[in-house]
C-alpha positions as CSV (number, residue, x, y, z in Angstrom):
1,M,33.0,-79.9,-1.6
2,S,31.2,-82.2,0.9
3,Q,33.3,-80.9,3.8
4,G,32.5,-77.2,2.9
5,L,28.8,-77.9,2.6
6,F,29.0,-79.7,5.9
7,N,30.5,-76.6,7.5
8,I,27.9,-74.3,6.1
9,I,25.1,-76.5,7.3
10,G,26.6,-76.7,10.7
11,A,27.0,-72.9,10.9
12,V,23.4,-72.4,9.8
13,N,22.3,-74.9,12.4
14,R,24.1,-73.1,15.2
15,F,22.8,-69.7,14.0
16,L,19.2,-71.0,13.9
17,K,19.5,-72.4,17.4
18,K,20.5,-69.0,18.7
19,Q,17.7,-67.3,16.9
20,S,14.9,-69.2,18.7
21,W,12.3,-66.5,17.9
22,L,12.7,-67.4,14.2
23,T,13.1,-71.2,14.3
24,A,10.5,-71.9,17.0
25,P,7.5,-71.5,14.5
26,I,9.3,-73.7,12.0
27,Y,10.0,-76.5,14.5
28,W,6.4,-76.3,15.7
29,L,5.2,-76.8,12.2
30,V,7.6,-79.7,11.6
31,N,6.5,-81.4,14.9
32,R,2.9,-81.1,13.9
33,A,3.5,-82.5,10.4
34,V,6.0,-85.2,11.1
35,P,5.1,-88.3,13.3
36,T,6.8,-89.0,16.6
37,E,8.8,-91.9,15.3
38,T,9.9,-89.9,12.4
39,R,11.1,-87.1,14.7
40,D,13.1,-89.6,16.7
41,S,14.8,-90.7,13.6
42,L,15.8,-87.2,12.8
43,A,18.3,-87.1,15.7
44,W,21.2,-88.1,13.5
45,S,24.7,-87.0,13.7
46,E,26.0,-84.3,11.4
47,E,28.1,-87.0,9.6
48,A,25.0,-89.0,8.8
49,D,23.3,-85.9,7.5
50,L,26.2,-85.2,5.2
51,A,26.2,-88.8,3.9
52,I,22.5,-88.7,3.2
53,L,22.9,-85.3,1.5
54,E,25.6,-86.7,-0.7
55,Q,23.3,-89.6,-1.7
56,R,20.3,-87.4,-2.6
57,P,19.8,-86.3,-6.2
58,L,20.8,-82.9,-7.5
59,K,17.2,-81.7,-7.5
60,A,16.9,-82.2,-3.8
61,R,20.1,-80.2,-3.2
62,K,18.9,-77.4,-5.3
63,L,15.7,-77.3,-3.2
64,L,17.8,-77.3,0.0
65,Y,19.9,-74.5,-1.3
66,G,16.8,-72.5,-2.2
67,I,15.3,-72.9,1.3
68,L,18.6,-72.0,2.8
69,F,18.9,-68.8,0.7
70,I,15.3,-67.8,1.6
71,M,16.0,-68.3,5.3
72,L,19.2,-66.2,5.1
73,A,17.4,-63.5,3.2
74,V,14.6,-63.5,5.8
75,V,17.2,-63.3,8.6
76,A,19.0,-60.5,6.9
77,W,15.8,-58.6,6.2
78,A,14.7,-59.0,9.9
79,W,18.2,-57.8,11.0
80,Y,18.5,-54.6,8.9
81,A,14.9,-53.7,8.0
82,K,13.2,-50.9,10.0
83,V,9.4,-51.2,10.5
84,D,7.5,-48.0,11.0
85,E,5.2,-47.9,14.0
86,V,1.9,-46.2,13.3
87,T,-0.4,-45.1,16.1
88,R,-3.9,-44.3,15.1
89,G,-6.3,-42.2,17.1
90,E,-9.2,-39.8,16.8
91,G,-9.0,-36.1,17.5
92,R,-10.6,-32.8,16.7
93,V,-8.8,-29.6,15.6
94,I,-10.0,-26.5,17.5
95,P,-8.7,-23.2,16.0
96,S,-7.3,-20.7,18.5
97,R,-9.5,-18.0,16.9
98,Q,-12.6,-17.9,14.8
99,V,-12.4,-17.7,11.1
100,Q,-11.4,-14.2,10.2
101,V,-12.6,-12.3,7.1
102,I,-9.8,-10.4,5.3
103,Q,-10.3,-7.5,3.0
104,S,-8.2,-4.8,1.4
105,L,-8.9,-1.1,2.0
106,D,-8.2,-0.4,-1.7
107,G,-9.6,-2.8,-4.3
108,G,-7.6,-4.3,-7.1
109,I,-6.5,-7.4,-9.0
110,V,-4.8,-10.2,-7.0
111,S,-1.4,-10.9,-8.6
112,E,-0.1,-13.5,-6.2
113,I,-1.4,-15.6,-3.3
114,L,1.4,-16.1,-0.7
115,I,-0.3,-18.7,1.5
116,K,-2.4,-21.9,0.9
117,E,-5.3,-23.4,2.7
118,G,-4.3,-24.8,6.1
119,D,-1.2,-22.6,6.6
120,L,-0.7,-21.0,10.0
121,V,-0.7,-17.2,9.8
122,K,0.0,-14.4,12.2
123,E,-1.3,-10.8,12.5
124,G,0.6,-8.5,10.1
125,M,1.7,-11.4,7.9
126,P,1.3,-10.7,4.1
127,L,-1.3,-13.0,2.6
128,I,-1.7,-11.8,-1.0
129,K,-0.2,-9.3,-3.4
130,I,-2.4,-6.9,-5.4
131,D,-1.5,-5.7,-8.8
132,E,0.1,-2.2,-8.4
133,T,-0.9,-0.8,-11.7
134,R,-4.1,0.8,-10.4
135,A,-2.4,2.1,-7.2
136,V,0.5,3.6,-9.2
137,S,-1.9,5.3,-11.5
138,S,-3.9,6.7,-8.6
139,L,-0.7,7.8,-6.9
140,R,0.5,9.7,-10.0
141,E,-2.9,11.4,-10.4
142,N,-2.9,12.5,-6.7
143,K,0.6,13.7,-6.9
144,G,-0.2,15.7,-10.0
145,Q,-3.1,17.4,-8.3
146,F,-0.9,18.1,-5.3
147,L,1.8,19.8,-7.4
148,A,-0.8,21.8,-9.2
149,L,-2.2,23.1,-5.9
150,I,1.3,24.0,-4.8
151,A,2.0,25.9,-8.0
152,K,-1.4,27.8,-7.6
153,Q,-0.6,28.6,-4.0
154,A,2.8,30.0,-5.1
155,R,1.2,32.1,-7.8
156,L,-1.5,33.6,-5.5
157,K,1.1,34.3,-2.8
158,A,3.3,36.1,-5.3
159,L,0.4,38.2,-6.5
160,A,-0.7,39.1,-3.0
161,E,2.7,40.0,-1.7
162,G,3.9,41.6,-4.9
163,G,6.8,39.2,-5.3
164,A,8.1,36.9,-8.0
165,F,6.5,33.6,-9.0
166,N,8.8,30.9,-7.6
167,P,7.2,27.5,-7.0
168,P,9.2,24.5,-5.7
169,P,11.6,23.0,-8.3
170,E,9.7,19.6,-8.4
171,V,6.8,21.4,-10.0
172,Q,8.9,22.5,-13.0
173,L,10.6,19.1,-13.2
174,E,7.6,16.8,-12.9
175,M,4.8,19.0,-14.1
176,P,6.2,21.4,-16.7
177,Q,2.8,22.0,-18.2
178,V,1.3,23.1,-14.9
179,Y,4.4,25.3,-14.3
180,E,4.0,27.0,-17.7
181,Q,0.2,27.4,-17.2
182,E,0.6,29.0,-13.7
183,Q,3.5,31.2,-15.0
184,A,1.2,32.5,-17.8
185,L,-1.6,33.1,-15.3
186,Y,0.8,35.0,-13.1
187,V,2.0,37.2,-16.0
188,A,-1.6,37.9,-17.1
189,S,-2.6,38.7,-13.5
190,Q,0.3,41.0,-13.2
191,D,-0.6,42.8,-16.4
192,D,-4.2,43.1,-15.2
193,L,-3.1,44.4,-11.8
194,N,-0.8,46.9,-13.4
195,S,-3.6,48.1,-15.6
196,V,-5.9,48.5,-12.7
197,V,-3.2,50.4,-10.7
198,N,-2.6,52.7,-13.7
199,I,-6.3,53.4,-14.1
200,A,-6.6,54.1,-10.4
201,R,-3.7,56.4,-10.5
202,D,-5.1,58.3,-13.5
203,Q,-8.4,58.6,-11.7
204,M,-6.7,59.9,-8.6
205,V,-4.9,62.5,-10.6
206,Q,-8.2,63.5,-12.2
207,R,-9.9,63.7,-8.8
208,E,-7.1,65.9,-7.5
209,K,-7.6,68.2,-10.4
210,E,-11.3,68.3,-9.8
211,L,-10.7,69.0,-6.1
212,I,-8.4,71.9,-6.9
213,E,-11.0,73.3,-9.3
214,V,-13.8,72.9,-6.7
215,Q,-11.7,74.6,-4.1
216,F,-11.0,77.4,-6.5
217,K,-14.7,77.8,-7.3
218,R,-15.5,77.8,-3.6
219,E,-13.1,80.6,-3.0
220,I,-14.7,82.6,-5.8
221,A,-18.2,81.8,-4.4
222,E,-17.1,82.9,-0.9
223,K,-15.7,86.1,-2.3
224,T,-18.8,86.7,-4.4
225,Y,-21.0,86.1,-1.4
226,E,-19.0,88.4,0.8
227,S,-19.2,91.1,-1.8
228,A,-23.0,90.7,-2.3
229,A,-23.6,90.6,1.4
230,K,-21.6,93.8,1.9
231,E,-23.4,95.5,-1.0
232,L,-26.8,94.4,0.3
233,A,-26.0,95.6,3.8
234,A,-24.9,99.0,2.4
235,N,-28.0,99.6,0.2
236,K,-30.7,98.4,2.5
237,P,-30.6,101.7,4.6
238,L,-31.0,103.7,1.4
239,L,-34.3,101.9,0.5
240,A,-36.2,104.0,3.1
241,S,-34.9,107.3,1.7
242,G,-35.7,106.2,-1.9
243,A,-32.1,106.5,-3.0
244,V,-32.2,102.8,-4.0
245,S,-35.2,101.0,-5.4
246,E,-36.6,97.9,-4.0
247,I,-35.8,96.0,-7.2
248,D,-32.1,96.7,-6.7
249,I,-32.3,95.3,-3.2
250,L,-34.0,92.2,-4.5
251,K,-31.2,91.7,-7.1
252,L,-28.6,92.1,-4.4
253,E,-30.3,89.5,-2.2
254,R,-30.6,87.1,-5.1
255,E,-26.9,87.3,-5.9
256,A,-26.0,86.8,-2.2
257,T,-28.2,83.8,-2.0
258,R,-26.8,82.3,-5.2
259,A,-23.2,82.9,-4.0
260,K,-24.0,81.3,-0.7
261,G,-25.5,78.2,-2.4
262,E,-22.3,77.8,-4.5
263,I,-20.3,77.6,-1.3
């Protein structure tokens, strides 16, 4: 046991001599604390150290073992431990651009924030998400108005061109109520238009009849006028001889004037 302890102490002594950076402070403290004559007496041989060590009590050995363990632990820590190097300095952060104010064209409720304060962002990068409930509702409303206008356009075009009501299929699929409403308006408009056309046709037939009657009356009036004019022309020479009275001439003139007025 003494030989093994001797070997351990010798190995530690040789190791400490190689690690001068670690043993130099310890030797300096020992030289300051121990007198010169005491230091000279320390230059014993390893055999003398072993003999003295064997004569010391157990308590001193334990103290020596503790110091040896601490030194080995310090050496091991110094060998394997990594010390972080920290460099401190002062600086100022200058942003590449001024603070930008962001806003959404369409208002709404923010459902999720995709960035946090201090993050680096680029143009076009999504920053937040807005709840789509309002946008979806507005989209459906606008689409409904759009399909209603398409159905109305198809109805008016069919009425103007005299064709059938045939809107796009998506109107009937997505807006069946609008389709039925425009279909009913188309049928009602067609009925009204047919009624107007029938009335106009009846009026035209009536006017044709009246025209025929007027033409017939005109022919009669022309014939009456010709007859009255001939009779007046034949009787006027007889007025001077007294064969025809002046009253008869006036009657003939009156009939000729009336017949001419009817023409």
